[in-house]
C-alpha positions in Angstrom: 0.0 0.0 0.0 2.9 2.3 0.6 4.5 1.7 -2.9 2.6 4.6 -4.6 3.9 7.1 -2.0 7.4 5.7 -2.2 7.3 5.9 -6.0 6.1 9.5 -5.8 8.9 10.6 -3.4 11.6 8.9 -5.5 10.3 10.3 -8.9 9.6 13.8 -7.8 11.9 14.5 -4.9 14.8 12.1 -4.6 15.6 11.8 -8.4 15.5 15.6 -9.0 17.6 16.2 -5.9 20.3 13.7 -7.1 20.3 15.3 -10.5 20.7 18.7 -8.9 23.6 17.5 -6.9 25.2 16.0 -10.0 25.0 19.1 -12.2 26.5 21.2 -9.4 29.8 19.5 -10.4 29.3 20.0 -14.2 31.1 22.6 -16.4 29.6 25.1 -18.8 31.5 25.6 -22.0 30.1 27.7 -24.9 26.8 28.1 -23.1 26.3 24.3 -22.8 26.6 22.1 -19.8 29.0 19.2 -20.0 29.2 16.4 -17.5 32.2 16.8 -15.3 33.5 16.3 -11.7 35.1 19.4 -10.3 34.5 21.7 -7.3 34.9 25.0 -9.2 31.2 25.9 -9.0 31.2 25.3 -5.2 34.4 27.2 -4.8 33.1 30.2 -6.8 29.8 30.4 -5.1 30.9 29.8 -1.5 33.9 32.1 -1.6 31.9 35.1 -2.9 30.8 37.7 -0.4 27.7 38.4 -2.6 26.4 34.9 -1.9 26.8 35.2 1.8 25.3 38.6 1.9 22.2 37.3 0.0 22.2 34.2 2.3 22.1 36.3 5.5 19.6 38.7 4.0 17.3 35.8 3.1 17.6 34.3 6.5 16.7 37.6 8.1 13.7 38.1 5.9 12.4 34.6 6.6 13.0 34.7 10.3 11.4 38.1 10.8 8.5 37.1 8.6 7.9 33.9 10.4 8.1 35.5 13.9 6.0 38.5 13.0 3.4 36.4 11.2 3.2 34.0 14.2 2.8 36.9 16.6 0.0 38.6 14.8 -1.7 35.4 13.9 -2.0 34.0 17.4 -4.6 36.6 18.7 -6.8 35.9 15.7 -6.3 32.1 16.1 -7.1 32.3 19.8 -10.3 34.3 19.2 -11.4 31.9 16.5 -10.8 28.9 18.6 -12.1 30.1 22.0 -14.5 33.0 21.4 -16.5 32.1 18.3 -19.3 29.6 18.0 -18.9 26.5 15.9 -20.9 27.9 12.9 -19.1 31.2 13.0 -15.8 29.4 13.2 -16.6 27.4 10.1 -17.3 30.6 8.1 -14.1 32.3 9.4 -12.0 29.3 8.3 -13.7 29.4 4.9 -12.8 33.1 4.6 -9.2 32.3 5.4 -9.1 29.8 2.6 -10.4 32.3 0.0 -7.0 34.1 -0.5 -5.7 30.8 -1.8 -8.3 30.9 -4.6 -6.4 33.8 -6.3 -2.8 33.9 -7.6 -0.2 35.0 -5.2 1.3 37.2 -8.0 -2.0 39.0 -8.4 -2.1 39.7 -4.7 1.4 41.1 -4.9 0.5 43.4 -7.8 -2.5 44.6 -5.8 -0.1 45.4 -2.9 1.9 47.7 -5.2 -1.2 49.9 -5.4 -1.1 50.3 -1.6 2.6 50.6 -1.1 3.7 52.8 -4.0 4.8 56.4 -3.4 1.4 57.7 -4.8 -0.5 54.7 -3.4 -3.4 54.4 -1.1 -1.5 54.3 2.1 0.6 57.4 1.3 -2.5 59.2 0.1 -4.2 58.6 3.5 -1.0 59.7 5.4 -0.8 62.9 3.4 -4.4 63.7 4.2 -3.8 63.6 8.0 -0.6 65.6 7.7 1.9 62.7 8.0 4.8 62.8 5.6 4.7 60.1 3.0 7.3 57.3 3.1 8.9 54.9 0.7 7.4 51.5 1.1 7.7 49.9 -2.3 11.0 48.5 -3.4 12.2 48.4 0.2 12.8 45.7 2.8 9.5 46.8 4.3 7.7 46.0 1.1 9.3 42.6 0.9 8.2 41.8 4.5 4.6 43.0 3.8 4.5 40.6 0.8 5.9 37.7 2.9 3.4 38.2 5.7 0.6 38.4 3.2 1.7 35.1 1.8 2.0 33.3 5.1 -0.6 34.8 7.4 -3.7 32.9 6.3 -1.9 29.5 6.4 -0.4 30.3 9.8 -3.7 31.2 11.2 -5.3 28.0 9.9 -2.6 25.8 11.3 -2.8 27.6 14.7 -6.6 27.2 14.8 -6.4 23.5 14.1 -3.8 23.1 16.8 -5.7 25.2 19.4 -8.8 23.1 18.6 -7.1 20.1 20.3 -6.2 22.0 23.5 -7.9 20.3 26.4 -10.5 22.8 27.7 -10.4 21.1 31.1 -6.9 22.3 31.6 -8.1 25.9 30.9 -10.9 25.5 33.4 -8.5 24.1 36.0 -6.2 27.1 35.6 -9.1 29.5 36.1 -10.3 27.5 39.2 -6.7 28.0 40.6 -7.1 31.7 40.1 -4.8 31.9 37.1 -5.3 35.1 35.1 -6.2 35.1 31.4 -2.8 36.1 30.2 -1.0 33.6 32.4 -3.4 30.9 31.3 -2.6 31.6 27.7 1.2 31.7 28.2 1.5 28.7 30.6 -1.4 26.4 29.6 -2.7 27.1 26.1 0.6 27.9 24.3 2.5 24.9 25.7 -0.5 22.6 24.9 -0.5 23.9 21.3 3.2 24.2 20.9 3.5 21.6 18.1 1.0 23.4 15.9 2.4 26.9 16.6 6.0 25.8 15.9 5.0 23.9 12.7 3.0 27.0 11.5 6.1 29.2 12.1 8.2 26.6 10.2 5.9 26.7 7.2 6.1 30.5 7.2 9.9 30.3 7.3 10.0 27.8 4.5 7.7 29.8 2.3 9.5 33.1 3.0 13.0 31.6 2.6 12.2 30.4 -0.9 9.9 33.1 -2.1 10.8 35.0 -5.3 7.8 37.2 -6.0 7.8 39.5 -3.0 11.5 40.3 -2.9 11.4 41.1 -6.7 8.1 42.9 -7.1 7.8 44.6 -3.7 11.4 44.7 -2.6 12.8 45.8 -6.0 15.1 42.8 -6.3 18.2 44.7 -5.2 20.0 43.7 -3.1 19.0 40.2 -4.1 17.8 37.2 -2.1 18.9 33.7 -2.8 15.9 33.0 -5.1 16.7 36.1 -7.1 20.3 35.2 -7.2 19.4 31.8 -8.8 17.6 33.6 -11.7 20.5 36.0 -12.1 23.1 33.2 -12.3 21.1 31.2 -14.8 20.7 34.3 -17.0 24.5 35.0 -17.0 25.9 32.4 -19.4 23.4 29.6 -18.6 25.3 28.8 -15.4 22.9 26.2 -14.2 25.6 24.3 -12.2 26.3 27.4 -10.1 22.6 28.0 -9.6 22.3 24.4 -8.4 24.9 25.1 -5.8 22.8 28.0 -4.4 19.7 25.8 -4.6 21.4 23.0 -2.7 22.5 25.5 0.0 18.9 26.6 0.4 17.7 23.0 0.6 20.3 22.1 3.2 19.5 25.1 5.3 15.7 24.3 5.2 16.3 20.7 6.1 18.5 21.6 9.1 16.0 24.2 10.4 13.0 21.9 9.7 14.6 19.1 11.7 15.5 21.4 14.5 12.1 23.0 14.7 10.3 19.6 14.7 12.6 18.3 17.4 11.9 21.4 19.5 8.1 21.0 18.9 8.0 17.4 20.0 10.4 17.5 22.8 9.1 16.6 26.3 8.1 19.5 28.5 10.9 20.6 30.8 13.8 19.2 28.7 
C-alpha cells in the first residue's frame, strides 16, 4: 500500500535532488553544460561575499516574517478557537481559505497599489498631515508581501492546533485563580506548541524560498537567494552554479526543519 507514495517521493523528490547534486559539479562551455566532476562551481559560489550577503539577507527576511506572522496570527487564532461559535468558526475558516483561490502574483500586484509612493497608504497619510514614506522597493515592502503570503496559512494551522487543546486544563487554571494572560502563556501555548512551531516553520520555508515579494515589492536589489538563482542562470546559462545556491537553500531548510520539529515534539521541561 505504501508503494505509490514511495514511487512519488523517488520520482519527484529524490531523483531531481540527485540530478541537482550531480549538475553542481558539471562545467559550462560555450553556453552548454558538460558532465564533469570538479569543485569550481562550489568554490566560486561559497567564496563570494555576494552569496553570503544574500544568504544572511534571506535568513533575516524569513526569520522576521515567520516570527511576526506568528505573533499577529495568534490573537486571531485564539479568538477563532475560544471565542466564536462552531458555525461562525466554520465561516471564518472558509474566509481564510479564500485568499488561496487567487494567484499570489495577483495579490502582490495589488499590494503595489497600496505601497507605491502615490499609493493608497501614502495618500491617506498625506491627508492627515503625516509625511509620505517609501514602502515599495524596500525591505518593508518585501516583508509585507511575505506576511501576506504566510498569514492565512499560519492562522489556519494555529486554529487547528488550538482546537485540540484540552479545555479542562483551561478551566482548571481558572479555578486555581490563574489570570487570562498567564493561562494563555502557561497552559494554552505549551499545549498547542507543536502546531504553533509547525506553523512558524511553514512561514519560514515559504518566506525563505519566495521569489515574488523580494522582486516585485522589494525591488530585487540587493538580491535574495531566489533572485540570485535567476540572475546566475541568465548569465551564461550557469545552471551548475545556480544548483549550488539551490542546494545550500535546501540544506538550510532541512536543518531548520529538523531542529524545529525536534523542539516542537520534545518533552516539556527538557
